[in-house]
Backbone as numpy.savetxt, mean C-alpha at the origin, in Angstrom:
# Nx Ny Nz CAx CAy CAz Cx Cy Cz
50.36 -9.95 -35.74 49.54 -11.03 -35.09 49.21 -10.54 -33.50
49.69 -9.40 -33.39 49.62 -9.07 -31.71 48.08 -9.06 -31.53
47.13 -8.75 -32.79 45.72 -8.64 -32.17 45.03 -9.79 -32.09
45.60 -10.83 -32.34 44.77 -12.11 -32.35 44.24 -12.51 -30.82
43.14 -12.88 -30.58 42.66 -13.50 -29.29 43.27 -14.67 -28.90
43.54 -14.94 -27.73 44.05 -16.26 -27.40 43.05 -17.36 -27.58
43.67 -18.52 -28.03 42.71 -19.54 -28.39 42.29 -20.36 -27.37
41.09 -20.76 -27.19 40.48 -21.41 -26.04 39.88 -22.67 -26.72
40.27 -23.90 -26.08 39.91 -25.04 -26.59 38.48 -25.27 -26.86
37.86 -25.72 -27.67 36.60 -25.84 -28.03 35.66 -26.30 -26.69
36.26 -27.64 -26.34 35.66 -28.36 -25.25 35.23 -27.40 -23.96
36.31 -26.60 -23.72 36.17 -25.63 -22.56 35.31 -24.51 -22.96
35.34 -24.14 -24.14 34.44 -22.91 -24.42 32.88 -23.53 -24.48
32.69 -24.74 -24.92 31.44 -25.14 -24.85 30.80 -25.45 -23.60
31.85 -25.87 -22.65 31.29 -26.17 -21.26 31.00 -24.74 -20.57
31.88 -23.72 -20.74 31.63 -22.57 -20.28 30.27 -21.99 -20.56
29.95 -22.16 -21.94 28.75 -21.59 -22.54 27.56 -22.42 -21.77
27.56 -23.54 -21.60 26.63 -24.55 -21.22 26.42 -24.07 -19.71
27.48 -23.87 -18.85 27.29 -23.43 -17.53 26.83 -22.17 -17.38
27.07 -21.16 -18.30 26.54 -19.68 -18.19 25.02 -19.84 -18.55
24.59 -20.76 -19.41 23.30 -20.90 -20.06 22.40 -21.38 -18.95
23.04 -22.56 -18.11 22.08 -23.09 -17.12 22.16 -22.09 -16.03
23.14 -21.13 -15.73 22.96 -20.28 -14.64 21.97 -19.08 -14.84
21.89 -18.79 -16.10 20.98 -17.88 -16.65 19.56 -18.34 -16.68
19.27 -19.66 -16.77 18.10 -20.38 -16.65 17.54 -20.42 -15.28
18.53 -20.73 -14.37 18.30 -20.76 -12.81 17.87 -19.34 -12.32
18.60 -18.43 -12.81 18.09 -16.81 -12.22 16.75 -16.58 -12.92
16.43 -16.92 -14.10 15.23 -16.55 -14.71 14.12 -17.41 -14.02
14.37 -18.64 -13.65 13.27 -19.38 -13.08 13.04 -18.91 -11.61
13.87 -18.34 -10.82 13.99 -17.91 -9.45 13.14 -16.37 -9.59
13.44 -15.73 -10.71 12.64 -14.53 -11.00 11.17 -14.79 -11.37
10.99 -15.79 -12.06 9.61 -16.01 -12.42 8.79 -16.31 -11.35
9.21 -17.30 -10.55 8.61 -17.58 -9.14 8.41 -16.35 -8.11
9.32 -15.58 -8.22 9.30 -14.22 -7.34 8.25 -13.33 -8.06
8.21 -13.27 -9.35 7.17 -12.36 -10.00 5.73 -12.84 -9.61
5.55 -14.15 -9.57 4.27 -14.50 -9.18 3.82 -14.16 -7.72
4.90 -14.31 -6.73 4.60 -13.86 -5.38 4.26 -12.19 -5.45
5.18 -11.30 -6.23 4.95 -10.10 -6.31 3.56 -9.64 -6.85
3.20 -10.35 -7.82 1.74 -9.99 -8.45 0.85 -10.06 -7.10
0.85 -10.96 -6.29 -0.02 -11.03 -5.17 0.03 -9.86 -4.39
1.17 -9.34 -4.21 1.49 -8.18 -3.37 0.66 -6.86 -4.00
0.74 -6.82 -5.33 -0.06 -5.64 -5.89 -1.58 -5.65 -5.64
-2.07 -6.88 -5.66 -3.64 -6.98 -5.46 -3.95 -6.69 -4.04
-2.99 -7.07 -3.15 -3.49 -6.81 -1.62 -4.05 -5.56 -1.30
-3.21 -4.40 -1.61 -3.74 -3.20 -1.41 -5.27 -2.81 -1.84
-5.60 -3.17 -3.18 -6.89 -3.03 -3.67 -7.97 -3.89 -3.16
-7.71 -4.95 -2.70 -8.55 -5.92 -2.08 -8.91 -5.40 -0.70
-7.91 -5.01 0.08 -8.14 -4.38 1.50 -9.03 -3.18 1.25
-8.79 -2.38 0.25 -9.65 -1.09 0.16 -11.15 -1.53 -0.15
-11.33 -2.57 -1.05 -12.66 -3.05 -1.33 -13.43 -3.71 -0.06
-12.52 -4.58 0.46 -13.06 -5.02 1.99 -13.51 -3.92 2.94
-12.64 -2.95 3.03 -12.95 -1.90 4.04 -13.97 -1.14 3.52
-14.24 -0.64 2.24 -15.67 0.02 1.91 -15.29 1.57 2.09
-16.14 2.06 1.36 -15.97 3.68 1.57 -16.54 4.18 2.71
-17.63 3.52 3.38 -18.36 3.95 4.45 -17.44 3.80 5.54
-16.60 2.71 5.66 -15.56 2.78 6.94 -14.57 3.59 6.75
-14.04 3.87 5.61 -13.06 4.97 5.41 -13.47 6.22 5.68
-14.86 6.58 5.41 -15.23 7.84 5.49 -15.58 8.16 6.92
-15.52 7.05 7.82 -15.71 7.32 9.44 -14.47 7.68 9.94
-13.48 7.54 9.23 -12.03 8.06 9.93 -12.07 9.54 9.82
-11.11 9.76 10.81 -10.71 11.48 10.67 -9.88 11.91 9.65
-9.92 13.15 9.27 -9.38 13.49 8.04 -8.11 13.32 8.06
-7.28 13.44 9.05 -5.83 13.29 9.20 -5.52 11.80 8.62
-6.39 10.90 9.32 -6.08 9.40 9.04 -6.47 8.89 7.65
-7.58 9.74 7.12 -7.82 9.42 5.69 -6.66 9.77 4.86
-5.90 11.11 5.07 -4.81 11.48 4.20 -3.82 10.47 4.39
-3.33 9.90 5.51 -2.37 9.05 5.91 -2.64 7.80 5.12
-3.93 7.23 5.26 -4.28 6.01 4.57 -4.13 6.06 3.15
-4.70 7.37 2.53 -4.44 7.43 1.07 -2.98 7.59 0.62
-2.12 8.23 1.18 -0.62 8.21 1.06 0.02 6.83 1.06
-0.24 6.11 2.16 0.42 4.99 2.16 -0.17 3.88 1.45
-1.56 4.12 0.92 -2.21 3.16 -0.10 -1.54 3.33 -1.43
-1.31 4.49 -1.97 -0.93 4.65 -3.19 0.70 4.47 -3.37
1.33 4.82 -2.27 2.82 4.52 -2.12 2.88 3.04 -2.29
2.07 2.07 -1.54 2.27 0.65 -1.43 1.87 0.19 -2.73
1.13 0.65 -3.57 0.71 0.28 -4.90 1.78 0.49 -5.94
2.30 1.88 -5.86 3.31 2.08 -6.76 4.72 1.24 -6.43
5.05 1.23 -5.38 6.13 0.30 -4.89 5.92 -1.09 -5.39
4.77 -1.79 -5.09 4.49 -3.18 -5.64 4.45 -3.37 -6.99
3.90 -2.35 -7.63 4.17 -2.34 -9.36 5.42 -2.27 -9.69
6.28 -1.42 -9.20 7.74 -1.34 -9.50 8.41 -2.53 -9.25
8.12 -3.16 -8.18 8.77 -4.60 -7.68 8.34 -5.50 -9.00
7.17 -5.51 -9.13 6.76 -6.27 -10.21 7.29 -6.20 -11.62
7.44 -4.84 -12.06 8.27 -4.90 -13.11 9.57 -5.22 -13.32
10.42 -4.94 -12.23 11.70 -5.23 -12.12 11.87 -6.87 -12.22
10.76 -7.57 -11.46 10.61 -9.17 -11.47 10.38 -9.72 -12.76
9.63 -8.93 -13.48 9.13 -9.42 -14.92 10.41 -9.48 -15.77
11.04 -8.33 -15.63 12.27 -8.07 -16.53 13.36 -9.10 -16.20
13.55 -9.27 -14.84 14.51 -10.49 -14.40 14.19 -11.84 -14.90
12.80 -11.98 -15.14 12.31 -13.47 -15.40 12.28 -13.39 -16.95
12.00 -12.43 -17.59 11.99 -12.61 -19.11 12.97 -11.84 -19.91
13.71 -10.93 -19.26 14.72 -10.21 -20.17 14.27 -9.28 -21.07
15.00 -8.90 -22.10 14.58 -8.10 -23.14 15.17 -8.56 -24.56
14.49 -8.38 -25.64 14.74 -8.59 -26.89 16.30 -8.35 -27.22
17.11 -9.17 -27.74 18.47 -8.81 -28.07 18.93 -9.51 -29.38
20.01 -9.02 -29.92 20.69 -9.51 -30.85 21.30 -11.11 -30.60
21.14 -12.02 -31.61 21.57 -13.29 -31.41 22.98 -13.38 -31.97
23.93 -14.00 -31.12 25.19 -13.83 -31.60 25.58 -15.35 -32.17
26.46 -15.53 -33.11 26.90 -16.87 -33.56 28.40 -17.11 -33.02
29.06 -16.15 -32.59 30.35 -16.43 -32.29 30.37 -17.04 -30.73
31.00 -18.00 -30.46 31.09 -18.57 -29.06 31.41 -17.63 -28.04
32.40 -16.87 -28.31 32.98 -15.96 -27.17 31.92 -14.91 -27.08
31.10 -14.48 -27.99 30.07 -13.42 -27.83 28.96 -14.04 -27.16
28.71 -15.19 -27.28 27.58 -15.90 -26.69 27.79 -15.88 -25.12
29.18 -16.22 -24.82 29.69 -16.56 -23.36 29.48 -15.09 -22.64
29.95 -14.00 -23.47 30.00 -12.88 -22.85 28.59 -12.11 -22.69
27.92 -12.56 -23.75 26.23 -12.00 -23.55 25.49 -12.85 -22.40
25.71 -14.05 -22.25 25.16 -14.78 -21.16 25.52 -14.13 -19.81
27.00 -13.97 -19.71 27.38 -13.31 -18.54 26.81 -11.96 -18.12
26.64 -11.16 -19.11 25.92 -9.87 -19.10 24.45 -10.09 -18.40
23.80 -11.20 -19.27 22.38 -11.27 -18.88 22.26 -11.80 -17.44
23.01 -12.58 -17.06 23.07 -13.15 -15.65 23.20 -11.92 -14.63
24.18 -11.10 -14.92 24.35 -9.94 -13.88 23.05 -8.89 -14.03
22.49 -8.72 -15.21 21.42 -7.79 -15.26 20.17 -8.43 -14.52
20.03 -9.66 -14.93 18.74 -10.30 -14.21 19.08 -10.42 -12.63
20.08 -10.63 -12.13 20.32 -10.75 -10.73 20.20 -9.30 -10.04
20.59 -8.29 -10.81 20.43 -6.94 -10.38 19.03 -6.61 -10.38
18.26 -6.81 -11.37 16.86 -6.65 -11.46 16.04 -7.30 -10.33
16.43 -8.62 -10.04 15.74 -9.29 -9.02 15.97 -8.91 -7.77
17.15 -8.35 -7.39 17.33 -7.64 -6.14 16.81 -6.47 -6.14
16.59 -5.55 -7.12 15.87 -4.38 -6.95 14.41 -4.70 -6.83
13.85 -5.66 -7.13 12.56 -6.11 -7.19 12.29 -6.37 -5.75
13.03 -7.10 -5.02 12.99 -7.46 -3.57 13.03 -6.39 -2.79
13.94 -5.41 -3.06 14.01 -4.23 -2.28 12.66 -3.44 -2.33
12.23 -3.18 -3.51 11.04 -2.39 -3.70 10.00 -3.13 -2.99
9.79 -4.46 -3.00 8.66 -5.23 -2.37 8.80 -5.27 -1.04
10.05 -5.09 -0.32 10.02 -5.10 1.18 9.47 -3.85 1.59
10.10 -2.60 0.75 9.39 -1.36 1.20 7.89 -1.26 1.05
7.48 -1.95 0.04 6.08 -2.05 -0.20 5.27 -2.67 1.06
5.82 -3.76 1.41 5.27 -4.47 2.62 5.19 -3.48 3.76
6.11 -2.81 4.07 6.24 -1.85 5.10 5.06 -0.88 5.15
4.65 -0.17 3.76 3.77 0.60 3.63 2.37 -0.03 3.69
2.24 -1.22 3.30 1.13 -2.21 3.31 0.75 -2.25 4.74
1.51 -2.47 5.60 1.09 -2.60 6.93 0.76 -1.29 7.55
1.40 -0.18 7.11 0.76 1.16 7.44 -0.63 1.48 6.93
-0.97 1.05 5.68 -2.24 1.17 5.23 -3.02 0.54 5.96
-2.91 -0.86 6.41 -3.62 -1.69 7.05 -4.02 -0.98 8.54
-2.95 -0.53 9.15 -2.89 0.10 10.39 -3.83 1.31 10.44
-3.68 2.26 9.37 -4.56 3.67 9.36 -5.90 3.24 9.00
-6.15 1.94 8.25 -7.62 1.79 7.98 -8.23 1.18 9.12
-7.68 0.62 10.05 -8.21 0.02 11.26 -8.14 0.72 12.69
-7.12 1.61 12.70 -7.00 2.49 13.83 -7.09 3.96 13.64
-7.74 4.74 14.17 -7.92 6.13 13.94 -7.26 6.76 15.18
-5.92 7.19 15.21 -5.29 7.69 16.09 -5.77 9.31 16.55
-6.45 9.90 15.40 -6.76 11.13 15.69 -8.30 11.33 16.07
-8.90 10.56 16.31 -10.28 10.57 16.40 -10.62 11.44 17.72
-10.03 11.03 18.66 -10.37 11.85 20.26 -10.03 13.32 20.02
-9.13 13.54 19.51 -8.59 15.01 19.32 -9.73 15.78 18.35
-9.93 15.25 17.35 -10.95 15.89 16.58 -12.28 15.97 17.06
-12.78 14.73 17.97 -14.05 14.78 18.38 -14.28 15.49 19.56
-13.22 16.08 20.29 -13.21 16.66 21.46 -13.80 18.07 21.34
-13.92 18.64 20.13 -14.41 19.90 19.94 -16.01 19.89 20.21
-16.32 21.00 21.46 -17.81 20.93 21.75 -18.70 21.39 20.80
-19.81 20.68 20.61 -21.00 21.06 19.67 -22.21 21.55 20.41
-22.45 22.70 20.16 -23.70 23.34 20.67 -24.84 23.07 20.01
-25.97 22.59 20.49 -26.91 22.21 19.98 -28.67 22.71 20.61
-29.42 22.79 19.78 -30.84 23.04 20.43 -31.60 21.83 20.09
-31.94 21.27 21.47 -32.93 20.11 21.51 -34.27 20.32 21.76
-35.00 19.95 20.68 -36.54 20.34 20.68 -37.25 19.07 21.24
-37.98 19.22 22.42 -38.46 18.04 22.95 -40.02 17.84 22.59
-40.48 16.66 22.76 -41.90 16.57 22.42 -43.01 17.56 23.17
-42.62 17.93 24.27 -43.44 19.16 24.95 -43.44 20.29 24.33
-42.46 20.53 23.42 -42.37 21.80 22.62 -41.32 22.75 23.16
-40.88 22.45 24.37 -39.66 23.25 25.05 -38.42 22.86 24.24
-37.48 24.00 24.20 -36.37 23.94 23.56 -35.24 23.87 24.62
-34.19 23.18 24.63 -32.95 23.24 25.53 -31.86 23.35 24.82
-30.97 24.23 25.33 -29.67 24.60 24.42 -28.57 24.13 25.35
-27.70 23.55 24.66 -26.43 23.24 25.75 -25.41 22.55 24.85
-24.21 22.16 25.26 -23.28 21.74 24.63 -23.35 20.06 24.67
-23.37 19.45 23.39 -23.60 17.91 23.27 -22.37 17.16 23.62
-22.60 16.20 24.54 -21.43 15.48 24.80 -21.79 14.05 24.86
-20.87 13.06 25.07 -21.14 11.63 24.97 -22.23 11.29 25.90
-23.07 10.50 25.59 -24.31 10.10 26.44 -23.95 8.68 26.91
-24.70 8.41 27.80 -24.71 6.72 28.24 -26.02 6.29 28.63
-26.16 4.92 28.22 -27.53 4.33 28.42 -28.71 4.82 27.66
-28.39 5.29 26.49 -29.28 5.78 25.63 -29.77 7.31 25.88
-28.85 8.02 26.55 -29.21 9.36 26.98 -28.26 10.37 26.21
-28.77 11.53 25.92 -27.93 12.77 25.23 -27.46 13.55 26.38
-26.30 13.95 26.61 -26.10 14.77 27.64 -25.90 16.01 27.07
-26.46 17.29 27.60 -26.18 18.55 27.52 -25.67 19.16 28.75
-24.73 19.73 28.61 -23.75 20.25 29.69 -24.63 21.28 30.68
-25.56 22.13 29.89 -26.25 23.27 30.72 -27.55 22.62 31.53
-27.99 21.53 31.07 -29.24 20.97 31.56 -29.21 19.44 31.67
-28.07 18.99 32.15 -28.16 17.53 32.61 -28.34 16.70 31.45
-29.22 15.48 31.63 -29.36 14.56 30.71 -30.76 14.47 30.29
-31.24 14.19 29.08 -32.48 14.14 28.60 -32.59 12.84 27.85
-33.77 12.11 27.90 -33.91 10.66 27.00 -34.00 11.13 25.50
-33.33 10.19 24.70 -33.71 10.25 23.43 -35.16 10.24 22.94
-35.85 9.50 23.57 -37.31 9.37 23.18 -38.13 10.60 23.41
-37.59 11.54 24.28 -38.23 12.79 24.29 -37.77 13.90 23.55
-36.85 13.65 22.63 -36.18 14.66 21.56 -36.91 14.26 20.17
-37.32 15.51 19.68 -37.93 15.37 18.31 -36.70 15.74 17.31
-35.78 16.64 17.68 -34.72 16.97 16.76 -33.74 17.60 17.56
-32.46 17.68 16.81 -31.36 18.35 17.28 -30.85 19.29 16.28
-30.62 20.51 16.62 -30.09 21.54 15.68 -28.76 22.14 16.27
-28.03 22.18 15.32 -26.77 22.54 15.66 -26.55 24.01 15.54
-26.09 24.86 16.48 -26.00 26.29 16.55 -24.72 26.65 16.87
-24.24 27.87 16.68 -22.98 28.35 16.85 -22.89 28.75 18.44
-23.85 29.08 18.96 -23.91 29.18 20.51 -25.50 29.37 20.95
-25.70 29.23 22.27 -26.89 29.42 22.81 -27.38 30.87 22.72
-28.75 30.88 22.32 -29.47 32.16 22.30 -29.38 32.77 23.72
-29.42 34.13 23.84 -29.43 34.80 25.22 -30.83 34.57 25.67
-31.03 34.41 27.11 -32.06 34.06 27.80 -32.91 35.81 27.73
């Protein structure tokens, strides 16, 4: 008789099962509400990319475009992972139905622990996804590398209406003027075309 399990009064056992069942429902309800929130997090990166448009992103420097792409896909992957953990916590997985009250109590306890762990993992991944989401929005709005890449001088041949050709380094103009370092400033209205060259021809 040494292998017999200790006898538990049925009223206590039924009460324990009811408490565990209610606790499991509470965890699943919390996870369901959380999964709804996380589903919005999955959509935000895609919506942001659509609002920005390819033209806006194309104007970013190559370095910023790479950083944006990396942060975008990391945000999406983390958000999807968080959503999957949230769904598992909310819905659980198919399992064998026990008829033994002791087994039911043990199974409910295991389900509560599993759902709680999955919900915590979902929140961790979601938190990291939010960090990368802010980085994605930052890289799509601010180009930190434009000044360094744009500082490379561009040598051009400016063909004027008069037929004369002026060669120089193209720099930022002001008040509607193009500035060439070798020849001062010329009005845009006087320029027919600009041709990029590697260097000015010898005179």
